N, CA, C and O atoms as a CHARMM CRD file, in Angstrom:
* protein
*
  340
    1    1 MET  N    -50.98700 169.19700  25.57400 PROA 1      0.00000
    2    1 MET  CA   -50.83100 168.77300  24.18900 PROA 1      0.00000
    3    1 MET  C    -50.45400 167.28500  24.15500 PROA 1      0.00000
    4    1 MET  O    -49.53200 166.85500  24.84800 PROA 1      0.00000
    5    2 THR  N    -51.16600 166.52000  23.35200 PROA 2      0.00000
    6    2 THR  CA   -50.87400 165.10800  23.17300 PROA 2      0.00000
    7    2 THR  C    -50.46500 164.91300  21.71700 PROA 2      0.00000
    8    2 THR  O    -51.26000 165.13900  20.80500 PROA 2      0.00000
    9    3 ALA  N    -49.22300 164.49300  21.50700 PROA 3      0.00000
   10    3 ALA  CA   -48.66700 164.43500  20.15800 PROA 3      0.00000
   11    3 ALA  C    -48.61800 163.02100  19.59400 PROA 3      0.00000
   12    3 ALA  O    -48.31800 162.05400  20.29500 PROA 3      0.00000
   13    4 ALA  N    -48.92100 162.93700  18.30600 PROA 4      0.00000
   14    4 ALA  CA   -48.79800 161.68300  17.55700 PROA 4      0.00000
   15    4 ALA  C    -47.93400 161.95000  16.33500 PROA 4      0.00000
   16    4 ALA  O    -47.95800 163.04000  15.76200 PROA 4      0.00000
   17    5 LEU  N    -47.18300 160.95300  15.95300 PROA 5      0.00000
   18    5 LEU  CA   -46.35900 161.00400  14.75700 PROA 5      0.00000
   19    5 LEU  C    -46.92600 159.95600  13.81300 PROA 5      0.00000
   20    5 LEU  O    -47.11900 158.80700  14.20900 PROA 5      0.00000
   21    6 ILE  N    -47.19500 160.33900  12.57100 PROA 6      0.00000
   22    6 ILE  CA   -47.64900 159.35400  11.59700 PROA 6      0.00000
   23    6 ILE  C    -46.60000 159.20600  10.49900 PROA 6      0.00000
   24    6 ILE  O    -46.00800 160.18300  10.04000 PROA 6      0.00000
   25    7 TYR  N    -46.38900 157.96000  10.09400 PROA 7      0.00000
   26    7 TYR  CA   -45.42200 157.65000   9.03900 PROA 7      0.00000
   27    7 TYR  C    -46.16700 157.01500   7.88000 PROA 7      0.00000
   28    7 TYR  O    -46.88900 156.03200   8.05200 PROA 7      0.00000
   29    8 LEU  N    -45.98500 157.58400   6.70100 PROA 8      0.00000
   30    8 LEU  CA   -46.67000 157.12800   5.48500 PROA 8      0.00000
   31    8 LEU  C    -45.63600 156.72300   4.45000 PROA 8      0.00000
   32    8 LEU  O    -44.63200 157.41000   4.26300 PROA 8      0.00000
   33    9 ARG  N    -45.88600 155.58900   3.76700 PROA 9      0.00000
   34    9 ARG  CA   -44.95600 155.15700   2.72600 PROA 9      0.00000
   35    9 ARG  C    -45.68900 154.32200   1.70200 PROA 9      0.00000
   36    9 ARG  O    -46.52700 153.48600   2.04000 PROA 9      0.00000
   37   10 VAL  N    -45.36400 154.55800   0.45800 PROA 10     0.00000
   38   10 VAL  CA   -45.81500 153.70000  -0.63300 PROA 10     0.00000
   39   10 VAL  C    -44.64300 153.60000  -1.60300 PROA 10     0.00000
   40   10 VAL  O    -43.99500 154.59700  -1.92400 PROA 10     0.00000
   41   11 SER  N    -44.38300 152.37100  -2.06500 PROA 11     0.00000
   42   11 SER  CA   -43.21500 152.20400  -2.92700 PROA 11     0.00000
   43   11 SER  C    -43.57300 152.04000  -4.39400 PROA 11     0.00000
   44   11 SER  O    -42.74800 152.31800  -5.26500 PROA 11     0.00000
   45   12 THR  N    -44.79200 151.59100  -4.68200 PROA 12     0.00000
   46   12 THR  CA   -45.14500 151.34800  -6.07300 PROA 12     0.00000
   47   12 THR  C    -46.51800 151.91300  -6.40100 PROA 12     0.00000
   48   12 THR  O    -47.34900 152.11400  -5.51400 PROA 12     0.00000
   49   13 GLU  N    -46.74300 152.16300  -7.66800 PROA 13     0.00000
   50   13 GLU  CA   -48.05300 152.63000  -8.11700 PROA 13     0.00000
   51   13 GLU  C    -49.11000 151.56300  -7.86200 PROA 13     0.00000
   52   13 GLU  O    -50.26400 151.88500  -7.57800 PROA 13     0.00000
   53   14 GLU  N    -48.71800 150.28400  -7.96300 PROA 14     0.00000
   54   14 GLU  CA   -49.65900 149.18900  -7.70800 PROA 14     0.00000
   55   14 GLU  C    -50.19800 149.26100  -6.27500 PROA 14     0.00000
   56   14 GLU  O    -51.39200 149.07200  -6.04800 PROA 14     0.00000
   57   15 GLN  N    -49.31900 149.53400  -5.32000 PROA 15     0.00000
   58   15 GLN  CA   -49.77100 149.66300  -3.93100 PROA 15     0.00000
   59   15 GLN  C    -50.76100 150.81600  -3.80400 PROA 15     0.00000
   60   15 GLN  O    -51.77900 150.68900  -3.12300 PROA 15     0.00000
   61   16 ALA  N    -50.47500 151.91100  -4.43900 PROA 16     0.00000
   62   16 ALA  CA   -51.35900 153.07400  -4.38000 PROA 16     0.00000
   63   16 ALA  C    -52.72300 152.73200  -4.95200 PROA 16     0.00000
   64   16 ALA  O    -53.74900 153.16900  -4.43100 PROA 16     0.00000
   65   17 GLU  N    -52.73400 151.94800  -6.02700 PROA 17     0.00000
   66   17 GLU  CA   -53.99400 151.56700  -6.66600 PROA 17     0.00000
   67   17 GLU  C    -54.78600 150.56600  -5.83500 PROA 17     0.00000
   68   17 GLU  O    -56.00600 150.48000  -5.97600 PROA 17     0.00000
   69   18 ARG  N    -54.10900 149.80400  -4.96500 PROA 18     0.00000
   70   18 ARG  CA   -54.79200 148.81800  -4.12300 PROA 18     0.00000
   71   18 ARG  C    -55.32300 149.43200  -2.82800 PROA 18     0.00000
   72   18 ARG  O    -55.74500 148.70300  -1.93000 PROA 18     0.00000
   73   19 GLY  N    -55.30700 150.74200  -2.72300 PROA 19     0.00000
   74   19 GLY  CA   -55.85600 151.38800  -1.54400 PROA 19     0.00000
   75   19 GLY  C    -54.84000 151.79200  -0.50900 PROA 19     0.00000
   76   19 GLY  O    -55.20900 152.22300   0.58400 PROA 19     0.00000
   77   20 TYR  N    -53.55900 151.66300  -0.82900 PROA 20     0.00000
   78   20 TYR  CA   -52.51800 152.04700   0.11400 PROA 20     0.00000
   79   20 TYR  C    -51.88800 153.38600  -0.26300 PROA 20     0.00000
   80   20 TYR  O    -50.76500 153.67700   0.14800 PROA 20     0.00000
   81   21 SER  N    -52.59400 154.19500  -1.03400 PROA 21     0.00000
   82   21 SER  CA   -52.03300 155.47100  -1.46600 PROA 21     0.00000
   83   21 SER  C    -51.67800 156.32100  -0.24500 PROA 21     0.00000
   84   21 SER  O    -52.17800 156.08700   0.85500 PROA 21     0.00000
   85   22 ILE  N    -50.82200 157.29500  -0.45300 PROA 22     0.00000
   86   22 ILE  CA   -50.45100 158.20600   0.63400 PROA 22     0.00000
   87   22 ILE  C    -51.70900 158.87900   1.18800 PROA 22     0.00000
   88   22 ILE  O    -51.86100 159.00500   2.40300 PROA 22     0.00000
   89   23 ALA  N    -52.59700 159.30500   0.31300 PROA 23     0.00000
   90   23 ALA  CA   -53.83000 159.96500   0.76900 PROA 23     0.00000
   91   23 ALA  C    -54.68100 159.03100   1.62900 PROA 23     0.00000
   92   23 ALA  O    -55.21500 159.44700   2.65800 PROA 23     0.00000
   93   24 ALA  N    -54.80900 157.77000   1.20900 PROA 24     0.00000
   94   24 ALA  CA   -55.60100 156.79600   1.97900 PROA 24     0.00000
   95   24 ALA  C    -54.94000 156.50600   3.33000 PROA 24     0.00000
   96   24 ALA  O    -55.62100 156.42200   4.35200 PROA 24     0.00000
   97   25 GLN  N    -53.62000 156.35500   3.32900 PROA 25     0.00000
   98   25 GLN  CA   -52.90000 156.13000   4.57600 PROA 25     0.00000
   99   25 GLN  C    -53.05400 157.32600   5.50900 PROA 25     0.00000
  100   25 GLN  O    -53.29100 157.17200   6.70700 PROA 25     0.00000
  101   26 ARG  N    -52.91500 158.51800   4.93700 PROA 26     0.00000
  102   26 ARG  CA   -53.03400 159.75100   5.72600 PROA 26     0.00000
  103   26 ARG  C    -54.39100 159.80300   6.42500 PROA 26     0.00000
  104   26 ARG  O    -54.47100 160.08400   7.62100 PROA 26     0.00000
  105   27 GLU  N    -55.43600 159.53500   5.68200 PROA 27     0.00000
  106   27 GLU  CA   -56.79000 159.58200   6.23700 PROA 27     0.00000
  107   27 GLU  C    -56.94600 158.57100   7.38000 PROA 27     0.00000
  108   27 GLU  O    -57.45400 158.90900   8.44900 PROA 27     0.00000
  109   28 GLU  N    -56.51300 157.34700   7.14800 PROA 28     0.00000
  110   28 GLU  CA   -56.62600 156.28700   8.15000 PROA 28     0.00000
  111   28 GLU  C    -55.78500 156.60100   9.39800 PROA 28     0.00000
  112   28 GLU  O    -56.25700 156.44900  10.52400 PROA 28     0.00000
  113   29 CYS  N    -54.56000 157.03000   9.19000 PROA 29     0.00000
  114   29 CYS  CA   -53.66100 157.29800  10.31900 PROA 29     0.00000
  115   29 CYS  C    -54.09800 158.52300  11.11700 PROA 29     0.00000
  116   29 CYS  O    -54.02500 158.52000  12.34600 PROA 29     0.00000
  117   30 ARG  N    -54.54700 159.55900  10.43500 PROA 30     0.00000
  118   30 ARG  CA   -55.03600 160.74400  11.15400 PROA 30     0.00000
  119   30 ARG  C    -56.29600 160.40800  11.95100 PROA 30     0.00000
  120   30 ARG  O    -56.47400 160.89900  13.06600 PROA 30     0.00000
  121   31 ALA  N    -57.16000 159.58100  11.39100 PROA 31     0.00000
  122   31 ALA  CA   -58.36500 159.16300  12.11600 PROA 31     0.00000
  123   31 ALA  C    -57.97400 158.40100  13.38200 PROA 31     0.00000
  124   31 ALA  O    -58.57200 158.60400  14.43900 PROA 31     0.00000
  125   32 LYS  N    -56.97700 157.53000  13.27900 PROA 32     0.00000
  126   32 LYS  CA   -56.50900 156.77200  14.43600 PROA 32     0.00000
  127   32 LYS  C    -55.91800 157.70900  15.48100 PROA 32     0.00000
  128   32 LYS  O    -56.16800 157.54700  16.67500 PROA 32     0.00000
  129   33 ALA  N    -55.13700 158.68400  15.03700 PROA 33     0.00000
  130   33 ALA  CA   -54.54200 159.64700  15.97000 PROA 33     0.00000
  131   33 ALA  C    -55.62400 160.42300  16.71100 PROA 33     0.00000
  132   33 ALA  O    -55.53500 160.61600  17.92400 PROA 33     0.00000
  133   34 ARG  N    -56.63700 160.86500  15.98900 PROA 34     0.00000
  134   34 ARG  CA   -57.73800 161.59000  16.63200 PROA 34     0.00000
  135   34 ARG  C    -58.48800 160.68500  17.60300 PROA 34     0.00000
  136   34 ARG  O    -58.87000 161.11400  18.69200 PROA 34     0.00000
  137   35 GLU  N    -58.69800 159.43700  17.20600 PROA 35     0.00000
  138   35 GLU  CA   -59.37000 158.45700  18.07100 PROA 35     0.00000
  139   35 GLU  C    -58.60600 158.28300  19.38900 PROA 35     0.00000
  140   35 GLU  O    -59.21200 158.11500  20.44700 PROA 35     0.00000
  141   36 LEU  N    -57.28500 158.32600  19.31200 PROA 36     0.00000
  142   36 LEU  CA   -56.45000 158.17300  20.50400 PROA 36     0.00000
  143   36 LEU  C    -56.37700 159.45400  21.33900 PROA 36     0.00000
  144   36 LEU  O    -55.88200 159.44500  22.46600 PROA 36     0.00000
  145   37 GLY  N    -56.87200 160.54400  20.77600 PROA 37     0.00000
  146   37 GLY  CA   -56.87500 161.80900  21.50400 PROA 37     0.00000
  147   37 GLY  C    -55.73600 162.75000  21.18000 PROA 37     0.00000
  148   37 GLY  O    -55.49200 163.70200  21.92200 PROA 37     0.00000
  149   38 ALA  N    -55.03800 162.50700  20.09600 PROA 38     0.00000
  150   38 ALA  CA   -53.92800 163.37900  19.72000 PROA 38     0.00000
  151   38 ALA  C    -54.44300 164.77300  19.36400 PROA 38     0.00000
  152   38 ALA  O    -55.42700 164.92200  18.64000 PROA 38     0.00000
  153   39 THR  N    -53.76700 165.77200  19.88100 PROA 39     0.00000
  154   39 THR  CA   -54.10900 167.15400  19.56200 PROA 39     0.00000
  155   39 THR  C    -53.08900 167.77000  18.60700 PROA 39     0.00000
  156   39 THR  O    -53.32800 168.82800  18.02500 PROA 39     0.00000
  157   40 GLU  N    -51.96800 167.10500  18.45600 PROA 40     0.00000
  158   40 GLU  CA   -50.93300 167.54000  17.50300 PROA 40     0.00000
  159   40 GLU  C    -50.47300 166.32200  16.72100 PROA 40     0.00000
  160   40 GLU  O    -50.10300 165.30600  17.30900 PROA 40     0.00000
  161   41 ILE  N    -50.49500 166.41800  15.38800 PROA 41     0.00000
  162   41 ILE  CA   -50.08900 165.29900  14.53100 PROA 41     0.00000
  163   41 ILE  C    -48.96400 165.77300  13.61700 PROA 41     0.00000
  164   41 ILE  O    -49.11800 166.73700  12.86700 PROA 41     0.00000
  165   42 THR  N    -47.83600 165.08100  13.69300 PROA 42     0.00000
  166   42 THR  CA   -46.70100 165.36200  12.81200 PROA 42     0.00000
  167   42 THR  C    -46.60800 164.22400  11.80500 PROA 42     0.00000
  168   42 THR  O    -46.70900 163.05200  12.16900 PROA 42     0.00000
  169   43 GLU  N    -46.41800 164.57200  10.55100 PROA 43     0.00000
  170   43 GLU  CA   -46.45200 163.59300   9.46500 PROA 43     0.00000
  171   43 GLU  C    -45.10200 163.49500   8.77100 PROA 43     0.00000
  172   43 GLU  O    -44.45500 164.50600   8.49800 PROA 43     0.00000
  173   44 PHE  N    -44.68700 162.26500   8.48900 PROA 44     0.00000
  174   44 PHE  CA   -43.46700 161.99200   7.73200 PROA 44     0.00000
  175   44 PHE  C    -43.84100 161.06200   6.58300 PROA 44     0.00000
  176   44 PHE  O    -44.56000 160.08300   6.78500 PROA 44     0.00000
  177   45 VAL  N    -43.35600 161.36300   5.37500 PROA 45     0.00000
  178   45 VAL  CA   -43.74800 160.60900   4.17900 PROA 45     0.00000
  179   45 VAL  C    -42.53000 160.18700   3.35900 PROA 45     0.00000
  180   45 VAL  O    -41.68200 161.01200   3.01700 PROA 45     0.00000
  181   46 ASP  N    -42.45600 158.90400   3.05100 PROA 46     0.00000
  182   46 ASP  CA   -41.48500 158.35900   2.09600 PROA 46     0.00000
  183   46 ASP  C    -42.29100 157.81500   0.93100 PROA 46     0.00000
  184   46 ASP  O    -42.85700 156.72500   1.01900 PROA 46     0.00000
  185   47 GLU  N    -42.34600 158.56300  -0.15600 PROA 47     0.00000
  186   47 GLU  CA   -43.10800 158.12800  -1.32300 PROA 47     0.00000
  187   47 GLU  C    -42.15200 157.55200  -2.35700 PROA 47     0.00000
  188   47 GLU  O    -41.16700 158.19000  -2.72800 PROA 47     0.00000
  189   48 GLY  N    -42.45000 156.33600  -2.82100 PROA 48     0.00000
  190   48 GLY  CA   -41.62100 155.69800  -3.83800 PROA 48     0.00000
  191   48 GLY  C    -40.36200 155.06900  -3.28700 PROA 48     0.00000
  192   48 GLY  O    -39.41800 154.81800  -4.03700 PROA 48     0.00000
  193   49 VAL  N    -40.32800 154.80500  -1.96500 PROA 49     0.00000
  194   49 VAL  CA   -39.15100 154.20100  -1.35200 PROA 49     0.00000
  195   49 VAL  C    -39.48200 152.77600  -0.92800 PROA 49     0.00000
  196   49 VAL  O    -40.45700 152.55200  -0.21000 PROA 49     0.00000
  197   50 SER  N    -38.68900 151.82500  -1.36300 PROA 50     0.00000
  198   50 SER  CA   -38.91900 150.40700  -1.07100 PROA 50     0.00000
  199   50 SER  C    -38.82800 150.12500   0.42600 PROA 50     0.00000
  200   50 SER  O    -38.01800 150.71700   1.14000 PROA 50     0.00000
  201   51 GLY  N    -39.66700 149.21700   0.87700 PROA 51     0.00000
  202   51 GLY  CA   -39.62600 148.78000   2.26600 PROA 51     0.00000
  203   51 GLY  C    -38.36100 148.00600   2.59500 PROA 51     0.00000
  204   51 GLY  O    -38.02000 147.84400   3.76700 PROA 51     0.00000
  205   52 SER  N    -37.66700 147.52800   1.57900 PROA 52     0.00000
  206   52 SER  CA   -36.43100 146.78000   1.82200 PROA 52     0.00000
  207   52 SER  C    -35.27000 147.70600   2.18700 PROA 52     0.00000
  208   52 SER  O    -34.22700 147.24900   2.65500 PROA 52     0.00000
  209   53 ILE  N    -35.45600 148.99600   1.97200 PROA 53     0.00000
  210   53 ILE  CA   -34.43400 149.98400   2.32500 PROA 53     0.00000
  211   53 ILE  C    -34.73300 150.48400   3.73300 PROA 53     0.00000
  212   53 ILE  O    -35.77000 151.10800   3.96000 PROA 53     0.00000
  213   54 LEU  N    -33.84500 150.22000   4.67000 PROA 54     0.00000
  214   54 LEU  CA   -34.08600 150.62500   6.05300 PROA 54     0.00000
  215   54 LEU  C    -33.76200 152.09500   6.30200 PROA 54     0.00000
  216   54 LEU  O    -34.35000 152.71500   7.18900 PROA 54     0.00000
  217   55 GLU  N    -32.84900 152.64900   5.54200 PROA 55     0.00000
  218   55 GLU  CA   -32.45800 154.04600   5.72400 PROA 55     0.00000
  219   55 GLU  C    -33.33600 154.96700   4.88200 PROA 55     0.00000
  220   55 GLU  O    -32.83300 155.71400   4.04300 PROA 55     0.00000
  221   56 ARG  N    -34.64000 154.91200   5.10600 PROA 56     0.00000
  222   56 ARG  CA   -35.57200 155.78000   4.38400 PROA 56     0.00000
  223   56 ARG  C    -35.51800 157.16700   5.01200 PROA 56     0.00000
  224   56 ARG  O    -35.62100 157.28200   6.23300 PROA 56     0.00000
  225   57 PRO  N    -35.36000 158.21700   4.22100 PROA 57     0.00000
  226   57 PRO  CA   -35.17500 159.57000   4.76600 PROA 57     0.00000
  227   57 PRO  C    -36.24700 160.00600   5.76900 PROA 57     0.00000
  228   57 PRO  O    -35.91600 160.48500   6.85300 PROA 57     0.00000
  229   58 ALA  N    -37.51100 159.84600   5.42200 PROA 58     0.00000
  230   58 ALA  CA   -38.56900 160.29300   6.33500 PROA 58     0.00000
  231   58 ALA  C    -38.65600 159.39100   7.56300 PROA 58     0.00000
  232   58 ALA  O    -38.96900 159.87100   8.65300 PROA 58     0.00000
  233   59 LEU  N    -38.38700 158.09800   7.40700 PROA 59     0.00000
  234   59 LEU  CA   -38.41200 157.19900   8.55500 PROA 59     0.00000
  235   59 LEU  C    -37.30100 157.56100   9.53300 PROA 59     0.00000
  236   59 LEU  O    -37.52300 157.60100  10.74300 PROA 59     0.00000
  237   60 VAL  N    -36.12400 157.82100   9.01500 PROA 60     0.00000
  238   60 VAL  CA   -35.00300 158.21800   9.87000 PROA 60     0.00000
  239   60 VAL  C    -35.35500 159.50700  10.62000 PROA 60     0.00000
  240   60 VAL  O    -35.10300 159.61400  11.82000 PROA 60     0.00000
  241   61 ALA  N    -35.93100 160.47900   9.92000 PROA 61     0.00000
  242   61 ALA  CA   -36.32700 161.73900  10.55500 PROA 61     0.00000
  243   61 ALA  C    -37.40800 161.51700  11.61000 PROA 61     0.00000
  244   61 ALA  O    -37.37700 162.12900  12.67700 PROA 61     0.00000
  245   62 ALA  N    -38.36500 160.63700  11.30600 PROA 62     0.00000
  246   62 ALA  CA   -39.44000 160.33600  12.25200 PROA 62     0.00000
  247   62 ALA  C    -38.87000 159.69700  13.51900 PROA 62     0.00000
  248   62 ALA  O    -39.26900 160.05500  14.62700 PROA 62     0.00000
  249   63 LEU  N    -37.95500 158.76700  13.36300 PROA 63     0.00000
  250   63 LEU  CA   -37.36300 158.10200  14.52000 PROA 63     0.00000
  251   63 LEU  C    -36.54000 159.07900  15.36000 PROA 63     0.00000
  252   63 LEU  O    -36.51800 158.98200  16.58700 PROA 63     0.00000
  253   64 GLU  N    -35.87000 160.01100  14.70100 PROA 64     0.00000
  254   64 GLU  CA   -35.11900 161.03800  15.43700 PROA 64     0.00000
  255   64 GLU  C    -36.06700 161.90900  16.26000 PROA 64     0.00000
  256   64 GLU  O    -35.78000 162.22300  17.41500 PROA 64     0.00000
  257   65 LYS  N    -37.19000 162.29500  15.66900 PROA 65     0.00000
  258   65 LYS  CA   -38.18000 163.09400  16.39600 PROA 65     0.00000
  259   65 LYS  C    -38.74100 162.29900  17.56300 PROA 65     0.00000
  260   65 LYS  O    -38.95400 162.84500  18.64600 PROA 65     0.00000
  261   66 LEU  N    -38.98000 161.02000  17.34900 PROA 66     0.00000
  262   66 LEU  CA   -39.48200 160.15400  18.40800 PROA 66     0.00000
  263   66 LEU  C    -38.47600 160.08000  19.55900 PROA 66     0.00000
  264   66 LEU  O    -38.85600 160.17000  20.72600 PROA 66     0.00000
  265   67 LYS  N    -37.20400 159.91800  19.23100 PROA 67     0.00000
  266   67 LYS  CA   -36.15200 159.85000  20.24100 PROA 67     0.00000
  267   67 LYS  C    -36.04500 161.14600  21.04000 PROA 67     0.00000
  268   67 LYS  O    -35.70800 161.12200  22.22300 PROA 67     0.00000
  269   68 ALA  N    -36.32800 162.26700  20.40000 PROA 68     0.00000
  270   68 ALA  CA   -36.21900 163.57000  21.06100 PROA 68     0.00000
  271   68 ALA  C    -37.27000 163.73500  22.16000 PROA 68     0.00000
  272   68 ALA  O    -37.12500 164.57900  23.04400 PROA 68     0.00000
  273   69 GLY  N    -38.32000 162.92800  22.09800 PROA 69     0.00000
  274   69 GLY  CA   -39.33900 162.95400  23.13800 PROA 69     0.00000
  275   69 GLY  C    -40.52900 163.82300  22.78200 PROA 69     0.00000
  276   69 GLY  O    -40.51300 164.56600  21.80000 PROA 69     0.00000
  277   70 GLY  N    -41.55600 163.71200  23.60200 PROA 70     0.00000
  278   70 GLY  CA   -42.76000 164.50600  23.41800 PROA 70     0.00000
  279   70 GLY  C    -43.80500 163.88300  22.51100 PROA 70     0.00000
  280   70 GLY  O    -44.86700 164.46700  22.29400 PROA 70     0.00000
  281   71 ILE  N    -43.51500 162.70300  21.97800 PROA 71     0.00000
  282   71 ILE  CA   -44.46100 162.01000  21.09900 PROA 71     0.00000
  283   71 ILE  C    -45.06700 160.84500  21.88700 PROA 71     0.00000
  284   71 ILE  O    -44.34800 160.00700  22.43100 PROA 71     0.00000
  285   72 ARG  N    -46.37700 160.80700  21.93600 PROA 72     0.00000
  286   72 ARG  CA   -47.04400 159.72200  22.66900 PROA 72     0.00000
  287   72 ARG  C    -47.28100 158.50000  21.77900 PROA 72     0.00000
  288   72 ARG  O    -47.16400 157.36300  22.23500 PROA 72     0.00000
  289   73 TRP  N    -47.61600 158.74000  20.50800 PROA 73     0.00000
  290   73 TRP  CA   -47.93200 157.62300  19.60200 PROA 73     0.00000
  291   73 TRP  C    -47.17200 157.74300  18.28900 PROA 73     0.00000
  292   73 TRP  O    -47.00300 158.83600  17.74900 PROA 73     0.00000
  293   74 PHE  N    -46.71500 156.59200  17.78300 PROA 74     0.00000
  294   74 PHE  CA   -46.13400 156.45700  16.44600 PROA 74     0.00000
  295   74 PHE  C    -47.13100 155.59500  15.67700 PROA 74     0.00000
  296   74 PHE  O    -47.35100 154.43500  16.02700 PROA 74     0.00000
  297   75 ILE  N    -47.73300 156.16000  14.63000 PROA 75     0.00000
  298   75 ILE  CA   -48.80900 155.47700  13.91300 PROA 75     0.00000
  299   75 ILE  C    -48.43300 155.29100  12.44800 PROA 75     0.00000
  300   75 ILE  O    -47.95700 156.22200  11.79800 PROA 75     0.00000
  301   76 CYS  N    -48.64900 154.08700  11.93600 PROA 76     0.00000
  302   76 CYS  CA   -48.46900 153.81700  10.50700 PROA 76     0.00000
  303   76 CYS  C    -49.49800 152.78200  10.09200 PROA 76     0.00000
  304   76 CYS  O    -50.09700 152.12000  10.94000 PROA 76     0.00000
  305   77 LEU  N    -49.70400 152.63900   8.79000 PROA 77     0.00000
  306   77 LEU  CA   -50.68600 151.68500   8.28100 PROA 77     0.00000
  307   77 LEU  C    -50.07100 150.30100   8.23800 PROA 77     0.00000
  308   77 LEU  O    -48.98600 150.11500   7.68700 PROA 77     0.00000
  309   78 ASP  N    -50.75400 149.33800   8.81100 PROA 78     0.00000
  310   78 ASP  CA   -50.34200 147.94200   8.74500 PROA 78     0.00000
  311   78 ASP  C    -51.05400 147.34100   7.53300 PROA 78     0.00000
  312   78 ASP  O    -52.23200 146.99400   7.61600 PROA 78     0.00000
  313   79 THR  N    -50.35600 147.21900   6.42500 PROA 79     0.00000
  314   79 THR  CA   -50.98900 146.76600   5.18600 PROA 79     0.00000
  315   79 THR  C    -51.38500 145.29900   5.22300 PROA 79     0.00000
  316   79 THR  O    -52.14700 144.85400   4.36400 PROA 79     0.00000
  317   80 SER  N    -50.89400 144.53900   6.18500 PROA 80     0.00000
  318   80 SER  CA   -51.30500 143.14100   6.28100 PROA 80     0.00000
  319   80 SER  C    -52.75300 143.03600   6.75600 PROA 80     0.00000
  320   80 SER  O    -53.43100 142.04300   6.49300 PROA 80     0.00000
  321   81 VAL  N    -53.21600 144.06300   7.45500 PROA 81     0.00000
  322   81 VAL  CA   -54.61900 144.08900   7.90400 PROA 81     0.00000
  323   81 VAL  C    -55.32000 145.35100   7.42100 PROA 81     0.00000
  324   81 VAL  O    -56.51200 145.54100   7.66000 PROA 81     0.00000
  325   82 CYS  N    -54.56800 146.21300   6.73800 PROA 82     0.00000
  326   82 CYS  CA   -55.07200 147.44600   6.13100 PROA 82     0.00000
  327   82 CYS  C    -55.80400 148.34500   7.13500 PROA 82     0.00000
  328   82 CYS  O    -56.92700 148.79300   6.90400 PROA 82     0.00000
  329   83 ARG  N    -55.11200 148.59000   8.26500 PROA 83     0.00000
  330   83 ARG  CA   -55.64300 149.55100   9.22700 PROA 83     0.00000
  331   83 ARG  C    -54.47200 150.18100   9.96800 PROA 83     0.00000
  332   83 ARG  O    -53.37800 149.62000  10.02700 PROA 83     0.00000
  333   84 ALA  N    -54.72400 151.34900  10.52800 PROA 84     0.00000
  334   84 ALA  CA   -53.68600 152.04900  11.26300 PROA 84     0.00000
  335   84 ALA  C    -53.39700 151.32200  12.55800 PROA 84     0.00000
  336   84 ALA  O    -54.30300 150.84600  13.24300 PROA 84     0.00000
  337   85 ALA  N    -52.10800 151.24400  12.88400 PROA 85     0.00000
  338   85 ALA  CA   -51.70400 150.56800  14.11800 PROA 85     0.00000
  339   85 ALA  C    -50.70000 151.40900  14.86200 PROA 85     0.00000
  340   85 ALA  O    -50.23400 151.01400  15.93100 PROA 85     0.00000
């Protein structure tokens, strides 16, 4: 089993309208995970949470899962280039 963790976040409706919606991020990140060969994908989502807040609930949970081990890739959308990284 090769595991990937994907983290999705959108803070404003404007971001969602510009193509960064949770659904669009999910599609892009899952495609990247499959491209890398992931057979198990775990998803964490912070919807409506500002990027300026570091203690985002799903991000904290994702990092805890990452620390626990067994995850090969941590994938999220890089909105500066609008692709999964």
